[in-house]
DRENKOL-399837 format. One record per residue (C-alpha): residue in three letters; z, x, y. Coordinates in nm, 3 decimals, padded with zeros to 5 digits, always signed. Example, Ala and Ser with C-alpha at 12.3 -4.5 7.8 and 13.67 -1.06 7.14 Angstrom:
<nodes>
   dofi        zz        xx        yy
    Ala   +00.780   +01.230   -00.450
    Ser   +00.714   +01.367   -00.106
</nodes>
This chain:
<nodes>
   dofi        zz        xx        yy
    Met   -02.241   -00.161   +11.084
    Thr   -02.004   -00.330   +11.328
    Pro   -01.774   -00.603   +11.217
    Ser   -01.941   -00.850   +11.472
    Thr   -02.284   -00.732   +11.330
    Arg   -02.165   -00.822   +10.985
    Arg   -02.020   -01.150   +11.068
    Gln   -02.345   -01.260   +11.259
    Gly   -02.553   -01.140   +10.952
    Leu   -02.347   -01.320   +10.722
    Thr   -02.387   -01.665   +10.924
    Val   -02.753   -01.598   +10.938
    Val   -02.788   -01.531   +10.562
    Gly   -02.555   -01.827   +10.500
    Thr   -02.772   -02.039   +10.710
    Leu   -03.070   -01.960   +10.504
    Ala   -02.869   -01.987   +10.168
    Ile   -02.765   -02.343   +10.256
    Ala   -03.126   -02.442   +10.344
    Tyr   -03.241   -02.284   +10.015
    Met   -03.041   -02.540   +09.812
    Ala   -03.302   -02.811   +09.897
    Ser   -03.557   -02.565   +09.722
    His   -03.366   -02.531   +09.428
    Phe   -03.300   -02.922   +09.401
    Phe   -03.664   -03.024   +09.423
    Arg   -03.789   -02.766   +09.186
    Ala   -03.530   -02.849   +08.899
    Ser   -03.534   -03.217   +08.944
    Asn   -03.804   -03.291   +08.689
    Val   -03.574   -03.153   +08.393
    Thr   -03.372   -03.465   +08.467
    Ile   -03.621   -03.729   +08.582
    Gly   -03.896   -03.608   +08.367
    Leu   -03.865   -03.871   +08.084
    Asp   -03.816   -04.136   +08.353
    Leu   -04.138   -04.026   +08.529
    Met   -04.335   -04.022   +08.189
    Arg   -04.213   -04.383   +08.117
    Asp   -04.260   -04.522   +08.481
    Leu   -04.617   -04.358   +08.516
    His   -04.721   -04.382   +08.155
    Ile   -04.807   -04.013   +08.137
    Gly   -04.775   -03.760   +07.864
    Pro   -04.609   -03.428   +07.851
    Glu   -04.940   -03.267   +07.964
    Ala   -04.938   -03.448   +08.285
    Leu   -04.551   -03.389   +08.336
    Gly   -04.606   -03.016   +08.272
    Ala   -04.892   -03.021   +08.524
    Leu   -04.688   -03.220   +08.780
    Thr   -04.406   -02.990   +08.753
    Gly   -04.620   -02.671   +08.785
    Ala   -04.775   -02.812   +09.094
    Phe   -04.461   -02.715   +09.282
    Phe   -04.514   -02.337   +09.159
    Phe   -04.862   -02.334   +09.252
    Gly   -04.820   -02.440   +09.585
    Phe   -04.524   -02.194   +09.600
    Ser   -04.725   -01.898   +09.494
    Ala   -05.028   -01.994   +09.680
    Met   -04.830   -01.948   +10.018
    Gln   -04.679   -01.608   +09.939
    Leu   -04.918   -01.377   +10.063
    Pro   -05.001   -01.586   +10.384
    Cys   -04.614   -01.589   +10.459
    Gly   -04.571   -01.224   +10.378
    Phe   -04.833   -01.165   +10.694
    Phe   -04.606   -01.422   +10.874
    Phe   -04.279   -01.245   +10.808
    Asp   -04.405   -00.893   +10.900
    Arg   -04.585   -01.036   +11.235
    Tyr   -04.369   -01.330   +11.368
    Gly   -04.041   -01.275   +11.171
    Pro   -03.863   -01.495   +10.908
    Arg   -03.694   -01.724   +11.171
    Leu   -04.002   -01.901   +11.308
    Thr   -04.202   -01.875   +10.946
    Val   -03.911   -02.026   +10.758
    Phe   -03.856   -02.300   +11.019
    Gly   -04.225   -02.395   +11.007
    Met   -04.260   -02.388   +10.616
    Leu   -03.946   -02.611   +10.612
    Val   -04.106   -02.848   +10.821
    Leu   -04.403   -02.881   +10.583
    Ala   -04.145   -02.888   +10.261
    Thr   -03.993   -03.208   +10.450
    Ile   -04.325   -03.373   +10.468
    Gly   -04.410   -03.281   +10.109
    Gly   -04.070   -03.419   +09.990
    Ala   -04.133   -03.738   +10.183
    Val   -04.474   -03.779   +10.031
    Phe   -04.322   -03.721   +09.671
    Thr   -04.062   -03.988   +09.727
    Leu   -04.268   -04.263   +09.874
    Ala   -04.563   -04.166   +09.612
    Pro   -04.697   -04.474   +09.425
    Asp   -04.880   -04.284   +09.144
    Trp   -04.934   -03.937   +08.984
    Pro   -05.199   -03.794   +09.192
    Val   -04.981   -03.850   +09.525
    Leu   -04.669   -03.721   +09.325
    Val   -04.863   -03.400   +09.252
    Ala   -04.992   -03.353   +09.599
    Gly   -04.631   -03.416   +09.741
    Arg   -04.482   -03.159   +09.512
    Ala   -04.730   -02.916   +09.581
    Leu   -04.670   -02.938   +09.950
    Met   -04.289   -02.908   +09.865
    Gly   -04.371   -02.584   +09.694
    Ala   -04.583   -02.446   +09.963
    Gly   -04.307   -02.508   +10.210
    Phe   -04.004   -02.385   +10.009
    Gly   -04.180   -02.075   +09.914
    Val   -04.050   -01.875   +10.194
    Met   -03.698   -01.942   +10.139
    Leu   -03.609   -01.654   +09.911
    Ile   -03.824   -01.393   +10.048
    Gly   -03.716   -01.468   +10.402
    Ser   -03.366   -01.437   +10.303
    Met   -03.436   -01.100   +10.160
    Val   -03.631   -00.993   +10.443
    Val   -03.328   -01.087   +10.659
    Ile   -03.089   -00.902   +10.434
    Ala   -03.285   -00.587   +10.430
    Arg   -03.265   -00.564   +10.812
    Trp   -02.923   -00.692   +10.853
    Phe   -02.722   -00.493   +10.569
    Pro   -02.727   -00.154   +10.417
    Pro   -02.952   -00.091   +10.111
    Glu   -02.699   -00.054   +09.875
    Trp   -02.579   -00.416   +09.944
    Phe   -02.926   -00.588   +09.893
    Ser   -02.874   -00.702   +09.519
    Thr   -02.520   -00.819   +09.609
    Met   -02.641   -01.035   +09.912
    Ser   -02.951   -01.145   +09.758
    Ser   -02.731   -01.263   +09.446
    Leu   -02.505   -01.442   +09.688
    Val   -02.794   -01.614   +09.837
    Met   -02.919   -01.727   +09.511
    Ser   -02.581   -01.841   +09.396
    Ile   -02.561   -02.060   +09.693
    Gly   -02.893   -02.207   +09.657
    Leu   -02.813   -02.298   +09.317
    Ile   -02.581   -02.581   +09.432
    Gly   -02.924   -02.754   +09.488
    Asn   -02.997   -02.686   +09.105
    Leu   -02.630   -02.835   +09.032
    Met   -02.704   -03.136   +09.214
    Ala   -03.041   -03.177   +09.005
    Thr   -02.832   -03.215   +08.683
    Ser   -02.556   -03.461   +08.627
    Pro   -02.512   -03.579   +08.985
    Leu   -02.893   -03.668   +08.983
    Ala   -02.847   -03.829   +08.650
    Trp   -02.580   -04.055   +08.802
    Gly   -02.761   -04.126   +09.120
    Ile   -03.048   -04.249   +08.931
    Glu   -02.834   -04.495   +08.731
    Val   -02.673   -04.609   +09.063
    Val   -02.955   -04.632   +09.321
    Gly   -03.255   -04.496   +09.167
    Trp   -03.441   -04.149   +09.200
    Arg   -03.621   -04.229   +09.516
    Trp   -03.299   -04.301   +09.716
    Val   -03.144   -03.972   +09.608
    Phe   -03.448   -03.770   +09.694
    Gly   -03.483   -03.945   +10.031
    Gly   -03.150   -03.825   +10.117
    Val   -03.222   -03.476   +10.029
    Val   -03.565   -03.509   +10.222
    Val   -03.341   -03.569   +10.548
    Phe   -03.106   -03.257   +10.419
    Thr   -03.413   -03.039   +10.434
    Gly   -03.534   -03.166   +10.798
    Leu   -03.186   -03.086   +10.914
    Ala   -03.189   -02.746   +10.760
    Ser   -03.507   -02.654   +10.927
    Leu   -03.353   -02.720   +11.270
    Ala   -03.040   -02.511   +11.184
    Val   -03.256   -02.226   +11.090
    Leu   -03.434   -02.223   +11.404
    Ala   -03.101   -02.256   +11.595
    Ile   -02.899   -01.990   +11.400
    Val   -03.125   -01.750   +11.228
    Arg   -03.223   -01.404   +11.387
    Asp   -03.491   -01.187   +11.232
    Ala   -03.290   -00.856   +11.285
    Pro   -02.963   -00.722   +11.455
    Pro   -02.977   -00.581   +11.797
    Gly   -03.131   -00.255   +11.828
    His   -03.335   -00.285   +11.523
    Pro   -03.671   -00.140   +11.523
    Phe   -03.831   -00.457   +11.400
    Leu   -03.749   -00.628   +11.749
    Ala   -03.913   -00.351   +11.945
    Arg   -04.224   -00.341   +11.707
    Gln   -04.578   -00.360   +11.823
    Pro   -04.740   -00.635   +11.624
    Glu   -05.019   -00.515   +11.387
    Ser   -05.356   -00.629   +11.415
    Ala   -05.516   -00.820   +11.156
    Arg   -05.702   -00.519   +11.032
    Glu   -05.371   -00.337   +11.013
    Met   -05.213   -00.626   +10.828
    Leu   -05.474   -00.646   +10.564
    Ala   -05.454   -00.259   +10.539
    Gly   -05.084   -00.272   +10.471
    Leu   -05.120   -00.561   +10.199
    Ala   -05.398   -00.320   +10.038
    Glu   -05.120   -00.047   +10.057
    Val   -04.881   -00.279   +09.871
    Phe   -05.135   -00.329   +09.588
    Arg   -05.173   +00.038   +09.537
    Thr   -04.813   +00.110   +09.508
    Arg   -04.770   +00.316   +09.191
    His   -04.568   +00.152   +08.906
    Leu   -04.557   -00.195   +09.074
    Pro   -04.805   -00.358   +08.789
    Phe   -04.520   -00.289   +08.536
    Ile   -04.267   -00.472   +08.738
    Leu   -04.518   -00.748   +08.794
    Val   -04.569   -00.823   +08.431
    Leu   -04.199   -00.890   +08.381
    Asn   -04.162   -01.094   +08.713
    Phe   -04.475   -01.301   +08.576
    Thr   -04.297   -01.393   +08.261
    Asn   -03.910   -01.374   +08.296
    Tyr   -03.830   -01.644   +08.531
    Ala   -04.120   -01.865   +08.394
    Cys   -03.973   -01.876   +08.054
    Thr   -03.629   -01.943   +08.146
    Phe   -03.704   -02.199   +08.385
    Thr   -03.934   -02.372   +08.166
    Leu   -03.656   -02.459   +07.951
    Gln   -03.396   -02.528   +08.205
    Gly   -03.605   -02.692   +08.466
    Leu   -03.836   -02.879   +08.275
    Trp   -03.804   -02.939   +07.905
    Gly   -03.431   -02.862   +07.833
    Gly   -03.309   -03.205   +07.934
    Ala   -03.600   -03.369   +07.724
    Trp   -03.524   -03.137   +07.423
    Leu   -03.155   -03.246   +07.411
    Arg   -03.238   -03.613   +07.439
    Glu   -03.552   -03.628   +07.200
    Val   -03.422   -03.403   +06.911
    His   -03.056   -03.389   +06.955
    Gly   -02.987   -03.739   +07.072
    Met   -02.803   -03.695   +07.391
    Thr   -02.788   -03.939   +07.659
    Pro   -02.932   -03.844   +08.005
    Val   -02.592   -03.795   +08.130
    Glu   -02.474   -03.589   +07.848
    Ser   -02.789   -03.372   +07.860
    Gly   -02.723   -03.366   +08.258
    His   -02.384   -03.204   +08.185
    Val   -02.526   -02.949   +07.952
    Leu   -02.786   -02.842   +08.220
    Leu   -02.510   -02.830   +08.488
    Ala   -02.291   -02.626   +08.274
    Ala   -02.594   -02.392   +08.236
    Val   -02.650   -02.378   +08.613
    Val   -02.278   -02.286   +08.654
    Ala   -02.314   -02.016   +08.398
    Tyr   -02.613   -01.902   +08.599
    Gln   -02.406   -01.892   +08.917
    Val   -02.139   -01.680   +08.727
    Gly   -02.409   -01.462   +08.591
    Ile   -02.545   -01.388   +08.924
    Leu   -02.194   -01.310   +09.094
    Thr   -02.136   -01.097   +08.780
    Ile   -02.459   -00.920   +08.717
    Gly   -02.568   -00.889   +09.073
    Pro   -02.316   -00.613   +09.188
    Leu   -02.354   -00.431   +08.852
    Asp   -02.644   -00.204   +09.000
    Arg   -02.405   -00.053   +09.230
    Val   -02.152   -00.019   +08.945
    Leu   -02.392   +00.129   +08.682
    Asn   -02.658   +00.265   +08.913
    Thr   -02.944   +00.128   +08.761
    Arg   -03.151   -00.185   +08.822
    Lys   -03.434   -00.133   +08.545
    Trp   -03.191   -00.137   +08.244
    Ile   -02.993   -00.419   +08.338
    Ala   -03.322   -00.621   +08.366
    Phe   -03.446   -00.490   +08.050
    Thr   -03.126   -00.581   +07.853
    Gly   -03.096   -00.918   +08.008
    Thr   -03.460   -01.007   +07.915
    Leu   -03.411   -00.909   +07.546
    Ala   -03.120   -01.124   +07.545
    Val   -03.312   -01.425   +07.668
    Ala   -03.587   -01.348   +07.415
    Gly   -03.352   -01.334   +07.118
    Ile   -03.198   -01.670   +07.219
    Met   -03.534   -01.833   +07.246
    Gly   -03.633   -01.659   +06.907
    Thr   -03.319   -01.809   +06.736
    Leu   -03.415   -02.177   +06.867
    Ala   -03.738   -02.109   +06.729
    Leu   -03.637   -02.005   +06.371
    Trp   -03.343   -02.226   +06.299
    Asp   -03.455   -02.548   +06.151
    Arg   -03.217   -02.854   +06.192
    Ala   -02.985   -02.666   +06.417
    Pro   -02.624   -02.769   +06.432
    Ala   -02.514   -02.979   +06.764
    Trp   -02.350   -02.664   +06.920
    Leu   -02.641   -02.426   +06.909
    Pro   -02.865   -02.598   +07.186
    Val   -02.562   -02.638   +07.418
    Ala   -02.465   -02.266   +07.348
    Ala   -02.840   -02.152   +07.382
    Ile   -02.896   -02.320   +07.724
    Val   -02.564   -02.211   +07.866
    Gly   -02.606   -01.847   +07.734
    Ile   -02.960   -01.837   +07.876
    Gly   -02.822   -01.952   +08.200
    Phe   -02.581   -01.659   +08.214
    Val   -02.809   -01.362   +08.096
    Ser   -03.111   -01.481   +08.284
    Ala   -02.943   -01.386   +08.619
    Ser   -03.055   -01.035   +08.517
    Ser   -03.382   -01.145   +08.653
    Thr   -03.243   -01.079   +09.003
    Met   -03.247   -00.713   +08.910
    Val   -03.634   -00.724   +08.874
    Met   -03.669   -00.830   +09.249
    Ala   -03.429   -00.568   +09.349
    His   -03.613   -00.287   +09.148
    Ala   -03.943   -00.418   +09.327
    Arg   -03.772   -00.393   +09.646
    Gly   -03.690   -00.054   +09.632
    Leu   -04.085   +00.056   +09.612
    Phe   -04.150   -00.066   +09.958
    Pro   -04.090   +00.065   +10.311
    Asp   -03.948   -00.146   +10.578
    Arg   -04.287   -00.230   +10.751
    Leu   -04.434   -00.367   +10.438
    Ile   -04.122   -00.559   +10.290
    Gly   -04.257   -00.880   +10.405
    Arg   -04.603   -00.828   +10.252
    Gly   -04.451   -00.648   +09.951
    Met   -04.182   -00.895   +09.836
    Ala   -04.429   -01.197   +09.897
    Thr   -04.648   -01.028   +09.666
    Val   -04.387   -00.976   +09.414
    Asn   -04.248   -01.332   +09.460
    Ala   -04.611   -01.463   +09.424
    Thr   -04.614   -01.335   +09.068
    Val   -04.300   -01.506   +08.990
    Met   -04.395   -01.847   +09.078
    Leu   -04.742   -01.815   +08.953
    Gly   -04.593   -01.735   +08.622
    Val   -04.362   -02.036   +08.629
    Ala   -04.681   -02.259   +08.733
    Cys   -04.887   -02.128   +08.458
    Met   -04.595   -02.146   +08.194
    Gln   -04.500   -02.499   +08.264
    Thr   -04.865   -02.614   +08.256
    Leu   -04.924   -02.438   +07.931
    Ser   -04.592   -02.565   +07.792
    Gly   -04.709   -02.935   +07.828
    Leu   -05.024   -02.847   +07.653
    Ile   -04.823   -02.683   +07.357
    Leu   -04.610   -02.975   +07.303
    Gly   -04.909   -03.214   +07.349
    Trp   -05.078   -03.029   +07.061
    Phe   -04.836   -03.189   +06.817
    Glu   -04.824   -03.549   +06.696
    Pro   -04.517   -03.730   +06.844
    Val   -04.267   -03.884   +06.614
    Ala   -04.266   -04.268   +06.572
    Ser   -04.052   -04.336   +06.856
    Gly   -04.300   -04.136   +07.072
    Ala   -04.075   -03.839   +07.130
    Arg   -04.171   -03.480   +07.069
    Ser   -04.087   -03.347   +06.761
    Glu   -03.842   -03.070   +06.682
    Val   -04.117   -02.847   +06.553
    Ala   -04.308   -02.888   +06.860
    Tyr   -03.994   -02.766   +07.079
    Arg   -03.950   -02.487   +06.847
    Ser   -04.307   -02.372   +06.856
    Leu   -04.277   -02.356   +07.254
    Phe   -03.956   -02.156   +07.217
    Gly   -04.120   -01.904   +06.980
    Phe   -04.405   -01.860   +07.194
    Met   -04.202   -01.788   +07.474
    Ala   -03.982   -01.538   +07.303
    Val   -04.292   -01.341   +07.196
    Val   -04.411   -01.346   +07.566
    Leu   -04.085   -01.190   +07.687
    Val   -04.089   -00.918   +07.428
    Val   -04.439   -00.807   +07.519
    Ala   -04.370   -00.827   +07.886
    Val   -04.041   -00.616   +07.855
    Ser   -04.249   -00.360   +07.644
    Val   -04.471   -00.315   +07.952
    Tyr   -04.193   -00.311   +08.191
    Val   -03.997   -00.062   +08.039
    Arg   -04.271   +00.223   +08.143
    Ala   -04.155   +00.152   +08.511
    Pro   -03.926   +00.424   +08.643
    Asp   -03.574   +00.299   +08.757
    Val   -03.517   +00.274   +09.128
    Lys   -03.147   +00.342   +09.171
    Pro   -02.961   +00.188   +09.439
    Lys   -02.747   +00.505   +09.501
    Pro   -02.967   +00.826   +09.563
    Ala   -02.872   +01.122   +09.356
    Gln   -02.615   +01.351   +09.517
    Arg   -02.721   +01.709   +09.591
</nodes>
């Protein structure tokens, strides 16, 4: 890999990573504005869970179609077109007068942003050597998480100053500009790469390739953990964490935003720390395994500790933020199962399970909290939140017990 090719590759990946920030902002924003939406729209936790899950249902629904688009048309045109759709969805959400229109806008955003991570991974796989896949993917996620940072304390501050609709409008404009940058800068592969000289597959061949993905040996074990890992951590940090801190632990919106901000910073540090570990330890499976058990242990502690001291929720959310970065290893583990010609369809299939899991867990979480009678103030009780944390801890333990059956895919081949 020549220095000029490496520089161009970094520019291409950096452009996608900056565009990815908008996806993280919109997906995480409900953790900050959730109680405001519930108050303004007169909805309960069930409706908020469904509204938040709509993003991920839209996200997961577009994974397989976009997998075909990646392998046939390339990530540049695919990401550009879907970012235009996300921009439209963001505008619909920002201007929505009621809950049904909010749901429609959020689902469109999810569908449009559904290409960002996999598009970046496809580009990384073609521009960089295989041993750099986890590191570069972690870099993309770390930059993208700046959007998540903006959805915590800065969003809470912006709501107090101008209201959430004006803040969202600014991010919609950013998304539209990012789509144009992708079209102008991103290239599907470096010069001379076989993808550029390929013969596009017919529709029948594309479907046969997808069937080959589904027949990939050991993939189901990885998909089980993919379905549950990010779903549980993001249900806490992307939906109910802020409400829990405010309703149970008495924090103000800005104070809870500060905690969530610290958790995102911890996640970024975790990605930059854990992401390169596969090349150091020459394993992906056991990093993902250990990290998931750590998250389950923290969730279990939150479930069992009655009237926890003030430091515990802060430490728990920040701690989960750091160790949940190990979920990137599950994606890298899955990447090692697919040849280059199937990478778009293969990684889209894997990512579909991730986002479908988030959609299901966030919707289910609203139902779980809704089963419990609210306290006199109308807030959810501590018992309700502890029950949710206990449920997610059990889900993670079951998932990791299935995942452990998958063989490791080491980033460095064995020396002969």
